[in-house]
N, C-alpha and C positions, 0 to 999 in steps of 0.2 A: 844178120838179115832177118827181117820180120815176115810174117805172113798175114794175109787178109782173107777171111772166108767170104764167099759170095754165093749167090744163087743165080740160076738161069731161069728163064721163063718156064721151061718145062718142069723144073724142080719146084718153082714157086706155085705152079698150078696144083701140083700134088700136095704140097705142104699146106696150102691154103684150104684145100678141100678137106684135108684131115682135121685142120684146126676148126673148121666150121662144124664138121660131123661130131667132133668130140666136145663141142661147146667151149672152146677156148675163148678168151676175152678179146684178143687182137689178131686180126688177119685182114689182108687187103682185099679190095675188089679187084680181082686180077684183070678184068676187062678194062678198068680205068688205068691200071699200070701199063697194060699193053698199049692203050691209046696214047698215053703220055710218051712212051718209048717211040712209037711210030711217028708222032708229031716232031720228036727230036731227031728223027732220021736213023734210028737204030734198027739193025736187023734183029728180029725177035729170036732167031736161032743162034745168034752169036753174042748177044749182049750179056754182060756179067754185072750183076747188081751187088755192090759191096756192102758188107755189114760195117756200120760205123759205131755201134754201141750194142752191148749186151748186158743183161742182168738176170739173175735167178728170179723166177716168178712163182709164187705159191709153193715154193720148195719142191716143185715137181717138174718144172719146165723152164725153158729159156725164153726170154723176150728179147728179140733182136730188132734193131733198127736198120733198115736197108735204105740206100739212097739211089735215086734215079739221077745219074750224072747229067747235068745240063751245061749250057755255055757259061753261066755265071754261078760259081760254086756257092755263093752266099744265098742264092735263090733255088738251090736244088730241092726237088720234091723228095719226100721221105715217107716211109710207111713202116709199120711194126707188124711183127708176126710172132705169135707164141707157138713154140714147138717143143717136142720131146727132146731130152738131152741126146738121145741116140741119133735123132735126125740132125740136130745141130752138129754133133761130132762128125757126122758123115758128109757134111757140106764140103764141096771142093774149096781149095784155097790157091792163092797165087803168092809167089815169093815177091817181096818188095825189093827194089834196087837198094844198094848200100846207102845211097844219099837220101832215102826216105824212111822215116821211122813210123811204125804202125800207129803210135799215139798222136802223130801229126795229122792223121786223116779225119 
């Protein structure tokens, strides 16, 4: 069984603020993310935004691609966030069912 890391809106707000304060290259406009989630009918306190891609960046941080799940997976909105390894490692995760592999996401 695989796992997928994700962020909540609360965690995203904190990490995006840190990224901006420390001059990281990529972080989303959280208000735009919130507006997109509201338009899609998500509860901002319950929604989980999964990571679909990660890479080491500048040898000191992780760049992660998060997805805003929509009705058409081929048109999902996405955003990137650069964060410290410790923050990445502390993100929550969910277990995938046996019939879904993490690399299929």
